[in-house]
C-alpha positions as CSV (number, residue, x, y, z in Angstrom):
1,M,68.2,70.8,-45.3
2,S,66.3,73.3,-43.4
3,E,65.0,71.8,-39.7
4,S,61.1,72.6,-41.2
5,A,61.9,70.3,-43.8
6,N,63.3,67.5,-41.7
7,R,60.2,67.8,-39.4
8,Y,57.6,64.8,-39.4
9,D,54.4,65.9,-37.6
10,A,50.5,65.5,-37.9
11,S,50.5,68.0,-40.8
12,R,52.5,66.0,-43.2
13,I,49.8,62.9,-42.6
14,T,47.9,62.7,-45.4
15,V,43.8,60.8,-44.3
16,L,42.4,58.8,-47.4
17,Q,38.9,57.9,-46.9
18,G,35.8,55.7,-48.9
19,S,36.5,55.8,-53.0
20,E,39.7,58.0,-52.7
21,A,41.6,55.1,-50.6
22,I,40.7,52.0,-52.6
23,R,41.7,54.2,-55.8
24,K,44.9,55.4,-54.3
25,R,46.0,52.0,-53.7
26,P,43.9,49.3,-55.6
27,G,45.9,46.1,-55.3
28,M,45.3,46.3,-51.6
29,Y,41.8,45.5,-52.1
30,V,41.7,43.3,-55.8
31,G,44.9,42.0,-56.0
32,S,46.3,43.9,-59.2
33,T,45.0,46.3,-62.2
34,G,45.2,43.3,-64.6
35,E,42.9,40.9,-65.3
36,R,42.7,38.9,-62.0
37,G,42.0,42.2,-60.2
38,L,39.5,43.4,-62.7
39,H,37.7,39.6,-62.0
40,Q,37.7,40.5,-58.2
41,A,36.3,43.6,-58.5
42,V,33.3,41.9,-60.5
43,F,33.3,39.0,-57.5
44,E,33.1,41.5,-54.8
45,V,29.4,42.9,-56.3
46,V,28.5,39.2,-57.0
47,G,29.6,38.1,-53.5
48,R,26.6,40.1,-51.9
49,A,24.1,38.8,-53.6
50,V,25.3,35.2,-53.5
51,N,24.9,35.9,-50.0
52,E,21.3,37.2,-49.9
53,V,20.5,33.9,-51.6
54,L,22.0,31.8,-48.9
55,A,20.9,33.7,-46.1
56,G,16.9,33.2,-47.7
57,R,17.1,36.5,-49.0
58,A,16.4,35.7,-52.3
59,G,16.7,32.8,-54.8
60,S,19.1,33.9,-57.7
61,V,21.9,35.6,-58.9
62,D,22.1,36.8,-62.5
63,V,25.3,38.6,-64.7
64,T,25.3,39.9,-67.3
65,L,28.6,41.3,-69.4
66,M,26.7,44.5,-71.3
67,R,27.5,45.4,-75.0
68,D,29.5,48.7,-73.7
69,G,31.7,47.0,-71.1
70,G,29.3,47.1,-67.8
71,V,28.8,44.4,-65.6
72,G,24.8,44.1,-64.6
73,V,24.7,42.3,-61.4
74,A,21.2,41.3,-59.8
75,D,19.4,39.3,-57.7
76,D,15.7,39.4,-56.4
77,G,15.6,40.0,-52.9
78,A,14.0,42.2,-50.6
79,G,15.9,45.0,-52.0
80,V,18.6,47.3,-50.4
81,P,17.3,49.9,-48.5
82,V,17.8,52.9,-49.6
83,E,16.4,56.1,-47.7
84,V,18.3,55.0,-44.3
85,A,21.0,55.7,-42.5
86,G,23.2,53.3,-41.4
87,P,23.3,49.9,-43.6
88,G,21.8,51.2,-46.2
89,L,22.3,51.2,-50.0
90,E,24.9,54.5,-49.6
91,A,26.6,52.6,-46.9
92,L,26.9,49.0,-49.0
93,L,28.5,51.4,-52.1
94,T,31.0,54.2,-50.2
95,G,31.9,51.9,-46.9
96,A,35.4,50.8,-46.9
97,Y,36.7,48.6,-44.3
98,T,40.0,48.5,-42.5
99,G,39.7,44.8,-42.6
100,A,38.2,41.8,-44.9
101,R,35.2,40.9,-43.1
102,Q,35.0,37.4,-41.8
103,A,32.7,35.1,-43.4
104,G,31.0,32.5,-41.3
105,R,29.8,29.3,-42.1
106,D,26.4,30.5,-43.7
107,T,28.1,32.8,-46.1
108,A,30.4,31.9,-49.6
109,A,33.3,34.3,-49.1
110,V,33.4,35.1,-53.0
111,G,35.8,38.2,-53.7
112,L,39.4,38.2,-52.6
113,A,39.0,40.8,-49.8
114,G,35.5,40.1,-49.2
115,I,34.5,43.9,-48.6
116,G,31.6,44.3,-51.0
117,P,30.4,46.1,-53.7
118,C,32.1,50.2,-52.6
119,V,35.3,48.1,-54.2
120,A,33.6,48.2,-57.7
121,N,32.4,51.5,-57.1
122,A,35.8,53.5,-56.7
123,L,37.1,51.6,-59.4
124,S,34.8,51.8,-61.8
125,S,33.9,54.8,-63.8
126,R,30.2,55.1,-63.1
127,L,28.2,52.8,-61.4
128,T,24.0,52.4,-61.2
129,A,22.2,51.3,-58.5
130,V,18.4,49.8,-59.2
131,V,16.5,49.1,-55.9
132,R,13.2,47.5,-56.3
133,H,12.0,48.2,-52.3
134,D,8.5,48.2,-51.4
135,G,7.4,48.7,-54.2
136,V,9.0,52.1,-55.3
137,R,12.2,52.0,-58.2
138,W,15.1,53.6,-56.6
139,V,18.0,54.6,-59.0
140,R,21.2,56.2,-57.6
141,E,24.4,56.5,-59.7
142,Y,28.1,57.7,-58.9
143,E,31.8,58.3,-60.6
144,R,34.6,57.1,-59.3
145,G,32.8,55.6,-56.2
146,V,31.1,59.7,-55.6
147,A,27.4,59.8,-56.0
148,V,26.6,62.2,-58.5
149,A,23.2,62.9,-57.3
150,P,20.5,61.7,-54.1
151,S,18.6,58.2,-54.7
152,M,15.8,59.1,-56.9
153,A,12.4,57.2,-56.9
154,V,11.6,56.8,-60.3
155,G,8.1,54.7,-60.2
156,P,6.3,52.1,-59.1
157,V,7.5,48.4,-59.6
158,S,6.3,44.8,-59.2
159,G,8.5,43.0,-57.7
160,S,12.0,43.2,-55.6
161,G,15.7,43.4,-55.8
162,T,18.6,45.0,-56.4
163,T,20.7,45.5,-59.8
164,I,24.1,46.6,-59.7
165,T,25.8,47.9,-62.9
166,F,29.3,49.1,-63.1
167,W,31.7,50.2,-65.8
168,P,35.4,49.4,-65.2
169,D,37.9,51.8,-64.8
170,S,40.6,51.9,-67.8
171,D,42.2,54.6,-65.9
172,I,42.4,51.8,-63.1
173,F,42.7,48.7,-64.9
174,Q,45.5,47.3,-67.4
175,T,42.0,45.9,-69.0
176,V,38.4,46.0,-69.1
177,E,37.2,43.2,-70.6
178,C,35.8,40.4,-68.6
179,S,36.9,36.8,-69.5
180,F,33.3,35.1,-69.9
181,A,35.7,31.6,-68.8
182,V,37.1,33.2,-65.7
183,L,34.2,33.7,-64.5
184,A,32.3,31.0,-65.4
185,E,35.0,29.1,-63.6
186,R,34.3,31.0,-60.1
187,F,30.4,30.8,-60.8
188,R,30.3,26.6,-61.4
189,E,32.1,26.9,-58.2
190,L,30.2,28.6,-56.0
191,A,26.9,26.7,-57.1
192,F,28.9,23.3,-57.0
193,L,29.4,24.7,-53.5
194,N,26.2,26.3,-52.0
195,R,23.7,23.5,-52.9
196,G,20.8,25.4,-54.2
197,L,22.4,28.2,-55.4
198,S,21.5,29.3,-58.8
199,I,23.2,31.3,-60.9
200,S,23.4,32.7,-64.0
201,L,26.1,34.5,-66.5
202,S,25.2,36.3,-69.9
203,D,27.2,37.7,-72.2
204,A,25.6,39.9,-74.6
205,R,29.2,41.3,-76.0
206,P,29.7,38.8,-78.9
207,P,28.2,39.3,-82.5
208,G,25.4,37.5,-83.2
209,E,23.3,35.2,-80.6
210,P,24.0,36.3,-77.2
211,R,26.0,33.4,-74.7
212,S,23.7,32.1,-71.6
213,V,24.9,29.6,-68.7
214,R,23.1,28.7,-65.4
215,F,24.8,26.6,-62.9
216,L,23.0,24.3,-60.0
217,G,24.0,21.7,-58.1
218,E,26.1,20.0,-55.7
219,A,29.5,18.8,-54.8
220,R,28.9,15.4,-56.2
221,D,27.9,17.9,-59.5
222,F,31.2,19.2,-59.1
223,V,33.6,15.9,-59.4
224,A,31.4,15.0,-61.8
225,F,32.2,17.9,-63.9
226,L,36.1,17.3,-63.4
227,D,35.9,14.1,-64.2
228,T,34.7,15.2,-68.3
229,S,38.7,15.5,-68.9
230,A,40.0,12.8,-66.7
231,G,39.9,9.0,-68.0
232,T,37.3,6.5,-67.7
233,P,35.5,6.2,-64.3
234,V,36.6,3.4,-62.5
235,H,33.5,3.2,-60.4
236,P,30.3,4.4,-61.7
237,D,29.1,6.0,-58.1
238,V,30.2,9.6,-56.9
239,I,31.0,9.0,-53.2
240,A,29.2,11.9,-51.4
241,F,28.6,12.7,-47.8
242,A,28.5,15.7,-45.4
243,W,28.4,16.5,-41.8
244,E,29.1,19.0,-39.0
245,D,31.5,19.2,-35.8
246,V,31.4,21.1,-33.3
247,R,35.4,20.5,-32.8
248,M,35.7,22.8,-35.8
249,A,32.6,24.7,-35.6
250,G,31.4,24.1,-38.8
251,T,30.3,21.5,-41.8
252,A,32.1,20.0,-44.3
253,E,31.4,18.2,-47.5
254,A,33.5,15.9,-49.5
255,A,32.9,13.5,-53.0
256,L,34.9,11.5,-54.6
257,R,35.4,9.3,-57.8
258,W,39.1,7.0,-58.7
259,S,39.6,7.2,-62.6
260,T,41.8,5.4,-64.8
261,S,43.7,8.2,-65.1
262,R,47.4,8.9,-63.2
263,E,46.5,12.2,-62.3
264,E,45.5,13.4,-58.9
265,R,42.4,16.1,-59.0
266,V,41.4,17.5,-55.9
267,R,39.8,20.6,-55.2
268,S,39.9,21.8,-51.8
269,F,37.9,25.0,-50.9
270,A,37.9,27.1,-46.9
271,N,33.7,29.0,-46.6
272,S,33.4,28.5,-51.1
273,R,37.1,30.1,-51.1
274,P,39.4,28.4,-53.5
275,T,42.7,27.1,-51.2
276,P,45.3,25.9,-53.6
277,G,47.7,25.6,-51.1
278,G,45.3,22.7,-49.4
279,G,46.0,22.7,-45.5
280,T,44.2,21.2,-42.7
281,H,41.2,20.1,-44.5
282,M,43.4,18.5,-47.6
283,V,45.6,16.7,-44.6
284,G,42.7,15.3,-42.8
285,F,41.2,13.8,-46.0
286,R,44.0,12.1,-47.4
287,D,44.3,10.6,-44.4
288,G,40.9,9.4,-44.1
289,V,41.0,8.2,-47.6
290,T,44.3,6.1,-47.4
291,V,43.0,4.6,-43.7
292,A,40.0,3.8,-45.0
293,V,41.7,2.0,-48.6
294,N,44.5,0.0,-46.3
295,A,42.1,-1.5,-43.4
296,Y,39.5,-2.7,-46.9
297,A,42.3,-4.1,-48.4
298,R,43.8,-5.9,-45.8
299,E,40.3,-7.1,-44.2
300,R,39.9,-8.3,-47.7
301,R,43.3,-10.4,-47.5
302,L,44.3,-8.0,-50.5
303,L,47.4,-6.4,-48.7
304,T,49.5,-9.5,-46.4
305,A,50.5,-9.3,-43.5
306,T,54.6,-8.4,-45.2
307,D,53.3,-6.0,-47.3
308,L,53.7,-2.1,-46.2
309,D,50.5,0.1,-45.7
310,L,49.8,1.7,-49.2
311,S,50.8,5.0,-49.2
312,A,48.6,8.4,-49.7
313,D,50.4,9.4,-52.4
314,Q,49.6,5.2,-53.8
315,V,45.6,5.4,-53.1
316,C,45.0,9.0,-54.2
317,E,46.3,8.6,-57.6
318,G,43.5,8.6,-60.5
319,L,41.4,10.3,-57.5
320,T,39.2,13.3,-58.2
321,A,37.7,14.8,-55.3
322,V,36.4,18.1,-53.9
323,V,36.9,19.1,-50.7
324,S,34.7,21.5,-49.0
325,V,34.7,23.3,-45.2
326,K,32.6,25.7,-44.0
327,L,33.9,27.5,-40.5
328,D,32.5,30.1,-38.2
329,H,35.9,31.4,-37.9
330,P,38.1,30.5,-40.5
331,E,41.8,30.4,-40.2
332,F,44.3,31.0,-43.0
333,Q,48.0,30.7,-43.1
334,G,49.5,34.0,-45.2
335,A,47.8,37.1,-46.5
336,T,46.4,35.2,-50.2
337,R,44.2,33.2,-47.4
338,G,45.7,29.7,-49.5
339,V,46.1,27.4,-46.9
340,L,43.6,26.7,-44.3
341,G,45.1,26.6,-41.0
342,N,42.2,25.2,-38.4
343,A,44.0,22.4,-36.8
344,A,40.7,20.9,-35.6
345,V,39.6,20.4,-38.7
346,R,42.4,17.3,-39.8
347,A,40.8,15.3,-37.3
348,S,37.2,16.0,-38.2
349,F,37.9,15.1,-42.0
350,G,40.5,12.5,-41.3
351,E,37.4,10.5,-38.9
352,A,34.5,11.6,-40.8
353,V,35.9,10.5,-44.5
354,R,37.0,7.2,-43.1
355,E,33.5,6.0,-41.6
356,H,31.8,6.8,-44.7
357,L,34.5,5.7,-47.4
358,A,34.3,2.1,-44.9
359,N,30.7,2.2,-45.0
360,W,30.3,2.7,-48.9
361,M,32.9,0.5,-49.7
362,A,31.2,-2.4,-47.2
363,G,28.2,-1.6,-49.1
364,H,29.4,-1.7,-52.6
365,P,32.0,-4.7,-52.9
366,E,32.0,-4.3,-56.6
367,Q,33.2,-0.7,-57.1
368,A,35.2,-1.3,-53.9
369,A,37.0,-4.3,-55.8
370,A,37.0,-1.9,-58.7
371,V,38.8,0.6,-56.5
372,I,41.1,-1.7,-54.8
373,G,42.1,-3.0,-57.8
374,R,42.7,0.2,-59.5
375,I,45.8,0.8,-56.8
376,V,47.3,-2.5,-56.2
377,P,46.1,-4.6,-59.7
378,D,48.1,-8.2,-59.3
379,R,46.1,-8.7,-55.6
380,T,42.1,-8.6,-57.2
């Protein structure tokens, strides 16, 4: 082999930018080119609209699965600025970043990478953005992440907002058929974890009457929803509380209820991102629940001096709970961000859950007795 063939210098480096880089390595941005990656592309677009609501600039988000395979995401915010240099429509739809944006306590981490709609634009055969801003309706169209023409003002309009409609590229994805059930599950989570967020999902694809559902609620409703597939509730109330702690630079929320089921159903989240591996918020939550139940049981002499403390597994059997923390600077273990690592969160959760659950049991002795009777049935 010649010396020139072995030489490695700047002439042999290919620099990929914008949509080209995303299309070359889609898995880096949406995780896969299968159904999971397809849904992540949707979440990247929805995330922008959701955070418009959380910032107080919009009131609701509406997602539509269209008959021709398109996905429309609309919000009623102020509308993305169009004719500007900087963080306007073009930057939103074509600006790729070298790393994920950090989500603070006031934003929801909806997509995998947190980069935004530019990912969906790059991985779509076409995308149309319609902006209603300052009384003007603007339209801009893209093909595979590249604008086909400048933004066009197409007439006056009432109201404001942004609608992004995109058609996932079958050259990229193994399937371009979104699952209504998968999207609905994630949107339900987002609405329950962010009180006041209204998000709808409509499906115009089935023949006959289109189906549509709107999600709105809070953590307490999340537990009630999860309990629909569990056993009979041991106590009617869903115990719910929220707090802020400067030590962890964030806010937290927990909701829980015991049922007759033997299964533990605890769902945890950090900045609205599922943490299936748990982490410091889950450890702290279990610490607090276990200490509070043991203290109550001993106070009521349901455990004797010679009895061992109830374990976390015993206390949490039959427990349905939602554990959510929103931090200014979340720290995750591993690239998939499935385990929360912020050390200060454990102590905060442990103390807050112990205090709030102890107060609830003291104020609801009959329901507390039912909880203890579920765990140690021969002592009540």
